[in-house]
N, C-alpha and C positions, 0 to 999 in steps of 0.2 A: 226900400227892400224887393217891391215889383219889378223894378228893369234889371236888377242884378240875379233875383228869378228868373227871368228868360232869360239872362244873357249866361247863367248856368245850365240851364237847360236844353239851349243850343249847343255849346261846349260839348255838354256829356254825349246830346245824339250824336254827334262829330266823330266818338272818341272810336272808334271800329275803323272808321276813313283814315285816321289822321297818323302821316307819317312818322315812327315813334322817337326819339332824338334822348331822352333822361336815362342817363345810368342806372339800371335796372337793375331789383335784384326781388327775390320771393319770400314773404316771410309769414307768419301765424300758419306754419306747415300742420296740420292735423290728419291721424290716417283713425279711419273706424271700420268696421267690419265692414261687408258689401254683400248682398244679396248674390250667390254663383261664383264668387269670384274672393280672392285672398283677401286684398284692402281695397277701400276707397281713399286717396290723395286730394285733399284739397286743401288751397294755398290760396293767396293773397300778393298782389305785385304791385310795386310801387309806382308805378307807371307802364303803358303799355308797351309788350318787349316784341322783338322782332320771330324771336322764336325761345319753345322755353323746351327744353329736355328733363325728364325725369328719371333719373337712372337709378335702377337697386343693385346692390352690391352687398356681397357675403358679408355679415360681418366677423367673420371669421377672416378675413382676408380673398385676397383673390378679384378676378377681374368681374366689372359687372356682367352681370346674367340679359339682363332687359333694360331698353331704353328707350321711349316711349316719347315721341317730338310732337310738341304741339304748334298750330301755328292761328294765325287770326284769332287771337285769345280776346275775349270782352275785356275791357275795360272803362269803369273800375268794377269791381267786384269780386268776389269769389272764382275760381277755376277749380272743378274737380276734373280728376282721372281715374279709374279703374282698373289694376292689375289684376289679371285671371290667372295668374301663377305660372306663367308660361315664362320660356328664355326668349332670345331674337330667333331662335331656329325652327320655335314652335314647340319645344318640349318640355313636361314639365320641370318646375327647376328644383332641383334637394331640398331636402328640407333643411330649415334652420333659423336662423335668424338674419335678416337682411335692413342696410341702411337704406336709407331715401335720400338721395342729394336733387337737388330742385336748381338747374343747370337757367338763369335769365339770360339770354342774348340780345342784343342791339344788334343789328348790322348796318346803322346808320350814325350820324351824329349831327351836332352843328357846330358851327364857327363861333357864338358870341353865347353869351348868357342868356337863355332861354326861359321864359314862364313854360312848362310843362303842363301844370293844369292847376286848378285855384279849385275849392269845396266849400261848401257851408258847412261847418263843422256840426252845428247843431241840426240844422233842417228841419225835417216835421218835427224829433224828436223833444224839445224845448221851444217855447215862443220866442224868449230873448233869444238875444243875437251874443256872438261872444266880443268879451272884453280881454284879452290875454296880455297877463301880464310877461308872461317867458313862454319858452318851450323847449320842450328836449326831444330825440329820436333817440329812442334806443337802438344802440351799435354792438349789441352782444350775442353773437351768431347762438351761442348755448343757452342762452335763456331766455322763455318761452316766450316772450315779449318784446322779441327783436321785430324789430322795425315798425312796433306803434308809436305812436304821437302822444305826450304829456304836455300839458297846460297848466298855468296858474290863471284866474283869473278876478279879477278883484275891481270893483268902481263902485262909484256914489249914484253915478246914471243911471243905470238899470238896477240897482239896491238889489244885489248877488253879490258874492266872492264863494269862488269855491275852485276843483282840481278837478281835471278829466283827462280821459283815454279815448285817441280818436285812430283806428286804422293806419296804416300807411299811405293812405289815399287820402286821409282825411276824413272820415265818417265817425260819426259818435259811436262812441261804447260802451262807456259810463261812469261816474263820477267816482271822485276818492269820497273814501271812507272819513266823518269828523268827527270819531270816540271822542278826540279831545277838547271837542267844544267848538261850537260854531264859527265861520271866518266872521272876519268885519273888515270895513273900508279900508284897503290896502294889503290886506291879507288876503291869500298869501301874493308873494310877490314873486323875489326869485326862486331858480330852482337848479340843482345839479343832479347829476347821474354817477353812481359809481360802478367799477368794471364788475362788483356782485349784483349788478338791477337793483342798486335801493337810492331811493330818491330822495335826496333831503332840500326842505322848502323853508324859508325864510318865509317870517309874519311879524312884519312892521310893527304894526300898531300893539301888538302882544306880546312885541320883543320874544319872541318863542321860535324854535327851528322845528321842525315835525320831520320825521323819520318816516317812509313807507315801502314794504315789500309788495309791489306790484300795487294796486291800489287800498293795501292794507295797513293799517297806522299800526308801526310797532313799537317807535319811540317820540315821544313829545316833552320838547324840556325849555324853560326859559332861561334868560340868561341876565344877570343882572352887571349893571358896569361896576369896577370897582371905584373906591373912595377916591374923590375928587374927579370926575371922569363925568360926561354929562351922560343922562338913562341912554340905552342900550338901544338903537331903533334900526335893525339890521336890514340889509340891502343884496347884496350881490352874497353866492355864497360857493363854494369849491372846497372838495375834499381830496388831501394827499394822499401820496401811495400807502402811507402807514397809519392815516385813517386820523389824523389830524385835520381838525374842520375848521376851515380859514372864512370869515364872515367880515364881510362890510358894514360899520355902521359909522353915519355919518364921515369925521375925518380917519375912523382910527379902523385897522383892521384887526378885529381879534382873532386868537387862536387857541383854541379848544379842540380838549379830550372830552370823551364819554366812554365812563365804562362802567359796569356793576350800576346802572344809574345814579351816577356821581357826573356830573361835568366840574371839570376843570378850566380854570382859565390859565392858557400857559403861556401866554406873552400880548401885548396891545402894543402895536405898532402904528406910528404918526411921520409926518413927515412936513416941513414946515410950507414946503410952496402947493402942498395939495391939503385941500381943507374941507372934500366929498368926496366919498368911494359911492361907486354904483354897483358895476356889475367885476365878477372874480370870474376866473379859469385857468387850470395849469396844464400847457403842453406836455410831451411826452418825456419830456427833458427833466423835467422837476421843477420848468420857472414857473411864478404867479405873474398871472396881467390882470391889470384892472383900467376900469374907464373911468373918468373922476375928473378935478379941476379946483378950479377956484370957490367955487361954491354949489348948495343945490340949485343953482339957477343957472351954472356955467362951467359944467363937465364938458368938456372939449377934446379928451387927450385920453391917449393912450398910454399905462404903463406897463412896463418890465420890470417886475421886481426879482431877487435872487432868492431862492429861495432852499434848505434843507428840509428832511423831514425834521429835525430837532434844533431848528436855528431857532437860538433866542432872538433873532432880531434879524427884520426885515431891511433888503438893503436895494434901494434905487438906482436900476442897472441904466433904464433907455426911456426913452418919451417918444410921442410920435403926435403931432398934433393932427384933431379931426377934423372936416369943414363945419361941423356944425356938433349939437349935443349928441357925444358917445353915449348911448342907451345901451347895449348889447354887444359883446361878445360873442365868436363863435372860434374853437378851432378843431379842422378837420384832422385828425392823426393820419393819415396816413397808414402803409399798411405795416411799418414798423413801430410797433409801440414802443419801444423800448428807447428810444432815438427820436429827439424833437427833426431831424433832420429832412423828413420827406412832409412836417405838420406842414400846415395852411392856415392863415390866422387873417379872421374876418371880426368886421366891426360893422355894426349899426348903427348911423347918423340919420336923427331927424333934421327936420326943415326944410326949407325949400331949395339948398343943394345938397340934400342928404340924400339917404340910400344904402346899399350895403358895398365896403368895399373891401378889397384885400389891401395886406398892410407888409410893406416889405422893409423889415427893418435894418439890412444892411444898407439900403438906399433911403432910408426915413422917408418913404413916400405911403400915398397910398391912392391905388387906382380904384374909380366909381365902376362898379360890375354892373348895376341896373338901378334902376330908381322906379320904384312902384308910385302910381297915382298918389295916393293916401300917403303920402310920405312926413308929415307933419305931426301925427301922434307921439307923445314921448312914452308908448309901451308899445310898437312895434317888436317886433323880437326875431332873433333867428337863432335855427340849430343846423346843424350837418347829420347827414346819413352816413350810412357804413360806406358808399361809394361816392360819397363826393359832393351829392347835391344839397342846395339849400334851400332848407323850410322856412318862409317867414308865414310870420303871424301876424293876421292884421285888424286889431280892432276895430278901426276907424269902419272897415268895408262890414267884420264881421265873416273873415275868407281865414282859411289857410293855404298857401300858394307854394308848389314847387316850384325852386328856379335849377335849370341842369346848366352846369360848367362847360364850355368848349371840350367837345369829345370827339372822339372818332369810335369804332364799332367796339364795345363794350359785353364785359361778361363776368357775372358773380355767381358762383355755386352755396346755396343754402343747405346743409346736414339739417333734415328732419331729428327734432328731438329724442322725440321715439322710434322704434323700429319695425316692420314689420317682420312677422314669423309666419313659413310653413313648416304645418306640423310634418310629423315625420321628421327620418333622417337624423334621433336621437331626440333628448331632451330637449325640454323648451326654459327657454332661459328665466333667472328668476335672480332677484336683490338677492344681498347677502342677506339683507333683514331676513328672508322668508329661508334662506337657506339654514341659518340660526333658528327659528322660533322654537320655543318655547314654551306651548299654550296651556299647560297642565303645572304648570310653575315649579317642576322637582328640578329643575338645575339641569336635565340632559336633554339636548336637542331633538326635536320630533322625528327630522329626519336619520337621524342617527338609528334610534329604535324603529323605524320604517324600513331602512338601507335603501332609501330613494339614491339614484342615481341623479346628479342634478347638472346644470350647464350655470355658469355663473360669471360673471366680468367685474374686473377691479382694475385699481391702478396698485401697482406697488408703492408701500412707503417706507421701508425699512432695508437695511441690508438683510445678508444673509447669517443669522442667531448660531448657527450651525458651521459657518466657513465653508470646509471644501468635503465636510463628512457626511453630510446629509442637505435636506432641502428644507430651510424653516424661516418662510418671508412673511411679511403679514403686507395682505392686501383691502382693498378700501373700494366702497361704492360711496353714492350720495344717502344710504341707508345705513351703512354697519361697517363691521369692519370682521377679518377672518385672518385667521395663520393658516398659511399655504404650508402645510408639512408634506415629505416625502420621504420614507427612509431611504438608506444607502443601497437598498440591491436596486440589482441591474445597474445599467450602463446610462449617462454619467452619473456616481454616487451621490453630485449634488446640481440641481440645475442650476443656472444662472441668469440671474436678470439683473435688470439697473433700476434703481430709484426712478421714477414718473413712467414704468413702462405700463400699459395700459395691455390687460391679460385675458385670454380665455381659457376657463379650466372645467372639463368633465370629471367629473369625480364624483365620490361619500363624504357625506360629515362624518367623521370621529369626534373623540374627546381626551384629552391626557391633562389629568390631574386638574381638573378643572377648566381648561382650557380647550374651545371648538376649534377642529381643524378642518380644512378640507384637503381630501387626501385626491390630488387625482388619480383617472384608471390604470393612467399608463404616464412615463415619461415622452412619447415619444407627440409630434406637432397635432397629431388627432385629438389628442386629449388637453394638452397644455400647448398656449402658444401665443405671442406675445404680436397684437392684433395693432399698436400705437408707440411709439416713442414718443418720450418725453411730453407726457401728459400732465399737466398739472396737477400735484398736492392738495389733496384736500388742508385746509386751515385745522391747525391745533384747536379743541375746543379750549374754552380756556376753565375750568373747574378749582373750587374750592375742595380742601381734601375731603370735607365732610360729604359735599355733592359727590364726589367721585365712589366714596366707598359705601354710601347709600345706595349709588347706582350703577355699581360696578359692570355687571353684565350688559347691563345697557350699554356703554361704553367697551367694552373688552376687544379688542386689534384693533382701537381706532385712535389717533393722532391725539392726544392730549394737552396740555399746560398745565402745570400748577404751581403758582406764582407764591413766591415770599418763604420758603421753607428754612429751618434751621435743624440741624442735625442734631440728634438725642443723644444725651451724654451714656446712654445704652447702646449705641447702635458699635457694630464692628469699624472697623479701620477702613480708609478710602483704598483702594487696589491697586495695587501696583501694574504694571503693565504685564499684558497677558493674564490677566488673575479677573475669574468671576467674584462678583462681590454683592450682597444683598446688604444697603444699609439704611436704618431705621433716622425719618426726619418728623417733624412734628409742625402742623401749621404755625401760622405767625404767632398765632394766641398761645399756643403749645395746648389746644383743648383734642387737637385731631394729630393721628399716629398715621404714616402710610413709609412702604418698601418701596424705596430705588433702587432697582436691577441694574448691576453694572456689568455686560456683557463683554467677555475675553476676544471676542471676535469683532468688535468694535475696536477706535481709537481713542475711546473715555479713560481707561482704565491707563493707569502709567502718568496720565498730566497731575499736575501738583492741586489737592486738594484747594477747593475754595473754602476760604475762614468766615463768609460772611453770609448773610441772607442767601438762598439762593432759587434760582427760577428753573425747575425741568421741563422740557418738551419734549414728547416719545409717544411710545405705542404701550396703550393699556393693558395690563399681561395677566394672569394667573395663575397659579400655584398652590394646590391645594389637595391630604391628600385626607379626603372625608367622604362621606355619603350623608348626606347628598352635597357636591363639591360647590358649595357660598362660600365667598368669603375669599381670601388671597389674594385682592387683588394686589397688583403691584400697578410703577410704573416703569418698562426699560426705556434706559436711553439711546441715541444711535450715531453721534454727531457729536463731538467733542461742542466744533463751532458756532452750531444750534440749538443744541440742546440743555447747554450750561450754562447759565447767563448769572455770574458773581463774578466779581473779582477782589481778590487781596490789594488794597492799596496803604501806602506809607498814613493812614489817619494817628494825629496823636493826643490823646485827650490833657489839658489843659487843668492844672492844679486851681482853678475858678470856680465860685459857687453857679450853679444850675440856674442859666438866665430866666427870667419870666417870659420871652418872648424870643422867636427864630430872628438870627439876624446871619449878616454874610457883612465880615468888614471889606474896604478896601486891602487891596494887597501890598507887601512891604517889601522892597520899595518899591516905590513907582514913579518914575520909570523905573525896570529893570533890566539887568546881565549876567547872567542867561535864566537866574534863579528866582524866586521870590514867595513868602511864603501867604497863605492866603486864613484869615482866623473867621470861624463862623461857630455860632450858637445853635442847640436845640434845647428847648425846655423840656422836652420827655424823650421816651425809646419811640425808636422807628427808622425806617427806610429815609437814606438821606443817598441824592446823587449832586456829583460835583462837574461840570465839565467846562472846558474853554472851546470858545467858538472865534474864529475869524471872523471879519465885515461881512463875509457872503455867504455866514450863517453855516459855516461848516464845521464839524465838531474837529478837533484836533488835538483832543488829551483829555482823558479822562480820570478823576480825581479822585475820586468816593464813587462807590455805588454800593451800600452795604448798611445794614442795623445799626444802629449807635445808642449808647447811653446816654442818658439829657445830659448836658455838660456844654463846656466849652472846646473845641478841637479846631487842630489846626494842620494843615498840608502845605507841603513843599509840591511847588509847579515848575520841571525845569523847563526851558523854553531852547532848549542848544539848539535843537533841530530845527527851530522855525527861522522865517525872517522877521526882520522889522515891520513893526506895526502894532495897527491897537488891536485888542482881544476883548472878550467878551467873560468873564466868569461865571457862570450860574449854578444858583442851588436851586435845586427842588427837594420840597420836606412835607407833608401834610398839606398837599395840594395849592401849595405856595411855592412862588418864583422868586429869587431874587438875585441883581443882576449888577455886575463890578467892573469897571473901566481899566482894565490895563493898556499899558504903554513897552514893548519889546523895544530898546532902544539897543544894535550892534554898533 
């Protein structure tokens, strides 16, 4: 260790003088009060930058008012700058809220992959060194942990196992929480980060998966292998865009869902030629990649596997041989997160011919990019950051290193999550939860009583429920939702916004039949304005009817989802086109009742009424004429395509005894052309889903998705629109899944 300490000390001492070359960005941006100034801005870089511009832009829109240019920035460590509230011209900046953008610029570059720096993660914080199993870099600019490095480590050499968090330049920050119990040898192992910032980690010895938000444990569960399979020993892990968890376990890939504290194995895949899976990763196109091979001591191949969110089986699409044991994958997503057209695929291979390689799937070749000196450990791991650098965690040498790709001048702009506020020039911005607060619990918002003028920002989540007669949208931020209302008086009669518009509103709080409203002071752009188009909509909160009714005020005006409802026998009729209606639905167990509202200014009325159990998504609304206005909570749908889930299908009940167990019989006839019959049985009432998939795992037909009574049933599959080939019929019921193979021959 002593020689390495000397090397790193010399390296750090030379940081100020060396010519920067890595792709650079700022992270960990903090805004704090400053004596005699408006704010102090502190940030960290992932490498030394040539120039950094700290830019202040009005949140309400318009050009930047101030740019502070920094050069000769010390690295590694934090950099701070103070804004005095003045414009570039020296005048006082107008009152209001300002975004802080930090543009890190690199004026030079390198022609080959080059090690930019290395850092001892623990340093003086912990005496024992790092024995890393996996590494991830947070690449979500809107997450407070953007740029931070997360690592798993476990070994019987140092006799410790834990997870840790480090800065973008490799300095130790903290260890992860172990509320689910201590780790053991080989626990934790692999990890992956989802686009909502959560970390999923496998624990091989405990056959467990743990989920973290930042470093806090939010979920932990054990997976038991199905009957007939060896014990579950998880290795690599990846999470699909729909939340399905893919986990490697020996020669199998498990597909899991986790909802309401219940883990469901939706599929287990294996291939005759693959006896061991190691690491897993998804690209932006939804394809799953895995390292593995003929055994746990012969994993020298990278596989491309076909996948889709609802795939009943994985298909082996392609493979490429690695020069040695392929331990870790890393996929750089590029700038287009909706397509894999600019994705770059990396694999780390151990051994004397190992190193980090780029995979060319078209040519089926691997190009060695760099080879660290300590290259034989099975536990070295790699990850990429937001700009394409590769981080290499090196347990043998107890360092983390960053390697820069061949590049010329480059820059990246990071926007701070928080904003700077200059007093004056209008009200101080408040979150929606503050705007609608009711501290005395009388169901009347405090700011309505006080008559305060508020500045609020939020995202439009609905169409205008008042058509063109007046304005009634719903908007939501990270804290709560509120109805945006403006009467028809003035011009125009109704304001027009698009779904996903991020808007600024200066107005007052009012209330109508219990519903909290935000009323703009005027219809001009000084009081209500779109500041950004195409913002991501909040994810609907999935609730039971009982949870919603008991906490209606908390969820009012937010997007919610109520699952598995049945229309009450006392409910009014389904609305025709252009009609409003309030229908009554019950929870799945018929214990709770809720009103589902269909508004004539949406496209839902007029569609055929679903006759099955239905899941509704929409905005939580309220209508009650009472004092205090407690109760009257509803769900109002917005769009037929997204908010009403449940279809009528041609399922027929058969005159047979109720079966003792679930079953899915083989279709008859088989082979078939173009129709075939599928018989299945359910021993008790419940939801049943039956769908048909092709060999790529793509759903081609849904045959059933409804609540069925116990008994034997059949449904006809019409494949006249499909091509000759093999298909899979999959039934899901009561957490179980059954599959039958079908052959269409035309």
